[in-house]
C-alpha positions in Angstrom: 87.0 13.1 57.6 86.7 16.1 55.3 87.3 13.9 52.2 84.6 11.4 53.4 82.0 14.1 53.7 83.0 15.6 50.4 82.6 12.1 48.7 79.2 11.7 50.3 78.1 15.1 49.0 79.2 14.2 45.5 77.4 10.9 45.6 74.2 12.5 46.8 74.5 15.1 44.0 75.0 12.4 41.4 71.9 10.5 42.5 69.8 13.7 42.5 71.0 14.4 39.0 70.1 10.9 37.9 66.6 11.2 39.3 66.1 14.6 37.6 67.3 13.2 34.2 65.0 10.1 34.6 62.0 12.3 35.4 62.8 14.4 32.3 62.9 11.3 30.1 59.6 10.0 31.5 57.9 13.4 31.0 59.2 13.7 27.5 58.0 10.2 26.6 54.5 10.9 28.0 54.2 14.1 25.9 55.5 12.5 22.7 53.2 9.5 23.2 50.2 11.7 23.8 51.0 13.7 20.7 51.2 10.6 18.4 48.1 9.1 19.9 46.1 12.3 19.3 47.4 12.5 15.7 46.4 8.8 15.1 42.9 9.4 16.4 42.4 12.7 14.6 44.0 11.7 11.3 42.2 12.4 8.0 40.8 9.1 6.5 42.1 7.9 3.2 39.9 7.9 0.1 37.2 5.2 0.4 37.8 4.7 4.1 34.6 5.1 6.2 34.4 8.1 8.6 32.8 7.1 11.9 31.2 10.0 13.8 30.3 9.2 17.3 26.7 10.0 18.3 26.1 13.2 20.0 23.1 12.0 21.9 20.9 15.0 21.0 17.2 14.8 20.4 17.7 15.2 16.6 19.3 11.7 16.2 16.5 9.4 17.3 13.5 8.0 15.5 11.2 10.2 17.6 12.7 13.4 16.3 10.1 15.5 14.5 10.5 15.9 10.7 8.4 17.3 7.9 7.9 15.4 4.6 6.0 16.1 1.4 3.4 13.6 0.1 2.8 13.6 -3.6 -0.1 11.8 -5.3 0.3 11.7 -9.1 -2.5 12.9 -11.4 -4.4 10.2 -13.3 -6.4 10.1 -16.5 -8.5 7.0 -16.5 -10.9 5.7 -19.1 -14.1 4.0 -17.6 -16.9 2.0 -19.1 -20.1 3.2 -17.6 -23.4 1.3 -17.4 -25.4 4.1 -15.9 -25.9 6.7 -13.2 -28.5 6.4 -10.4 -29.9 8.7 -7.7 -30.1 5.9 -5.1 -27.4 3.5 -3.9 -30.0 0.7 -3.8 -30.6 0.9 -7.6 -26.9 1.2 -8.3 -26.1 -1.8 -6.2 -28.8 -3.8 -8.0 -27.4 -3.0 -11.4 -23.8 -3.8 -10.3 -24.8 -7.2 -8.9 -26.8 -8.0 -12.0 -23.7 -7.3 -14.1 -21.5 -9.5 -11.9 -23.9 -12.3 -12.3 -23.5 -12.0 -16.1 -19.7 -12.3 -15.7 -19.0 -8.6 -16.0 -17.0 -6.9 -13.3 -19.0 -3.9 -12.0 -18.6 -1.5 -9.1 -20.6 1.5 -7.7 -18.6 4.6 -7.3 -19.1 7.2 -4.6 -21.8 9.8 -5.5 -20.9 13.0 -7.3 -23.9 13.5 -6.7 -25.2 10.4 -8.7 -24.1 6.9 -8.0 -22.3 5.7 -11.2 -21.9 2.1 -12.1 -18.7 1.2 -14.0 -18.0 -2.1 -15.6 -14.4 -1.4 -16.7 -11.5 0.9 -16.1 -8.2 1.3 -18.0 -5.3 3.6 -18.6 -6.0 4.0 -22.3 -9.1 4.7 -24.3 -8.4 1.7 -26.7 -8.3 -0.7 -23.7 -11.5 0.8 -22.3 -13.2 0.4 -25.7 -12.2 -3.2 -25.8 -13.7 -3.7 -22.4 -16.9 -2.1 -23.5 -17.1 -4.3 -26.7 -16.6 -7.4 -24.5 -19.2 -6.5 -21.9 -22.0 -5.2 -24.1 -23.3 -8.6 -25.5 -23.4 -10.0 -21.9 -25.4 -7.1 -20.5 -27.9 -6.3 -23.3 -31.5 -7.3 -22.8 -31.0 -7.9 -19.1 -28.9 -5.3 -17.3 -29.3 -2.7 -20.1 -31.8 -2.3 -22.9 -31.2 -3.9 -26.2 -30.6 -0.6 -27.9 -28.5 0.8 -25.1 -24.7 1.2 -25.4 -22.2 1.4 -22.7 -20.6 4.8 -22.3 -16.8 5.1 -22.6 -15.5 8.3 -21.1 -12.5 9.8 -19.2 -12.1 10.3 -15.5 -9.5 12.8 -14.3 -7.9 12.6 -10.9 -6.0 15.7 -9.9 -2.5 15.6 -8.4 -2.5 16.1 -4.7 0.3 17.4 -2.6 0.5 18.0 1.2 3.0 18.0 4.0 3.0 16.0 7.2 5.0 16.6 10.4 5.7 14.2 13.2 8.1 11.7 14.6 10.6 10.6 12.0 9.7 6.9 12.0 6.0 7.6 11.6 6.4 10.2 8.9 8.7 8.0 6.8 6.4 5.0 7.1 3.4 7.1 6.0 5.3 8.7 3.2 6.5 5.3 2.0 2.9 4.0 2.0 1.7 6.7 -0.3 4.7 6.2 -2.7 4.2 2.4 -2.8 0.4 2.9 -3.4 1.1 5.3 -6.2 3.3 2.8 -8.0 0.9 0.0 -7.4 -2.0 1.8 -9.0 0.1 2.6 -12.1 1.1 -1.0 -12.3 -2.5 -2.2 -12.0 -3.5 0.1 -14.8 -0.8 -1.3 -17.0 -1.9 -4.9 -16.1 -5.6 -4.2 -17.0 -4.6 -2.5 -20.2 -2.6 -5.4 -21.3 -5.3 -7.9 -20.4 -7.9 -5.9 -22.3 -5.7 -5.7 -25.4 -4.9 -9.5 -25.3 -1.2 -8.8 -24.6 1.1 -10.4 -22.0 1.5 -8.1 -19.0 5.0 -7.2 -17.9 3.7 -6.4 -14.4 5.0 -8.7 -11.6 1.9 -8.9 -9.4 3.7 -11.0 -6.7 6.3 -8.2 -6.2 3.5 -5.6 -5.9 1.7 -7.8 -3.3 4.9 -8.2 -1.3 5.6 -4.5 -1.3 2.1 -3.6 -0.2 2.0 -6.3 2.5 5.3 -4.9 3.9 4.0 -1.3 3.9 0.8 -2.4 5.6 2.7 -4.4 8.3 4.9 -1.3 9.0 1.9 0.9 9.3 0.3 -1.6 11.7 3.2 -1.2 14.2 2.6 2.5 14.5 0.4 4.5 17.0 0.3 7.7 15.0 0.5 11.1 16.7 -2.7 13.2 16.6 -1.3 15.4 13.8 -0.6 12.3 11.6 -3.9 10.5 12.3 -5.7 11.7 9.2 -2.9 10.9 6.7 -2.2 7.6 8.5 -5.9 6.4 8.3 -6.0 7.4 4.6 -2.8 5.5 3.9 -4.1 2.4 5.6 -7.4 2.6 3.6 -5.6 3.0 0.3 -3.0 0.3 0.9 -5.7 -2.2 2.0 -7.8 -1.5 -1.1 -4.9 -1.9 -3.4 -3.7 -5.0 -1.7 -7.1 -6.6 -2.2 -7.1 -5.4 -5.9 -3.6 -6.9 -6.5 -4.6 -10.2 -4.9 -7.7 -10.4 -7.0 -5.8 -9.5 -10.2 -3.3 -12.2 -9.5 -6.1 -14.8 -9.1 -7.6 -13.8 -12.4 -4.5 -14.7 -14.3 -5.2 -17.7 -16.5 -8.5 -16.6 -18.0 -11.1 -17.5 -15.4 -14.1 -15.3 -16.3 -15.6 -15.1 -12.8 -12.3 -14.2 -11.1 -11.6 -11.6 -13.8 -14.9 -9.9 -13.2 -14.3 -10.0 -9.4 -10.8 -8.6 -9.9 -12.0 -5.7 -12.1 -14.6 -4.8 -9.5 -12.0 -4.9 -6.8 -9.7 -2.7 -8.9 -12.4 -0.1 -9.5 -13.1 -0.1 -5.8 -9.5 0.7 -5.0 -9.5 3.6 -7.5 -12.7 4.9 -5.8 -11.0 4.6 -2.4 -8.0 6.5 -3.6 -10.1 9.3 -5.1 -12.2 9.7 -1.9 -9.2 9.6 0.4 -7.4 12.2 -1.7 -10.4 14.5 -1.4 -10.5 14.0 2.4 -6.8 14.8 2.8 -7.4 18.1 0.9 -10.3 19.2 3.3 
């Protein structure tokens, strides 16, 4: 009887030892596996391998997060061909329309304080002089006196710089609009210089038109914050004027005199819009 009980006790002790050893193995395996898994997830990526950072979900990661951006409008030195300066808008409009009927592109600029009528605008004095030489025979004796000469002078547009603050998506769209407009104006000046000098323009008007259309569409999707309303409205006005000027310039390619006159008038109108909106933004 004593041997039987002793055997049973030994058997029970062996089973208990087996269970304890098994539990030890399971626990060790869990800890080792967890260590290797953590090492795998936290390893340093190899060169060239993208690092993926999970989003934190904070307010600074969304498109509505407020940011501040700087808007830069480049300075311009333009050369314009002037027909005359008038105290009333009515007289200025009459002269501009008479010039257009003669096949000369003319536009009335905003008063400073007189209303000036230009019939050409370029980025170089040589190009403006060529425009004057071409326009004078068409205007003498009707729009201007027989002994009158068109005046070629410079027009300086100061650089403008200002900051805007608002939701990230809105600020970036407005900033892009001003940058695209700045490049478009420079390209249009190059286009008209080449045209006046009888050279082949290297400007791709279709690309400019696409860029401006994209910017205008993006602006159209926004409902600007109150703090951005002024800069937004000016951006829309400038982009719209330049888009019209690019479209007209593209239609003038090929030598059509009427379309060329209309295109020059549209271009000078876009410059006037830019000047006036730049002043408004500085107020």
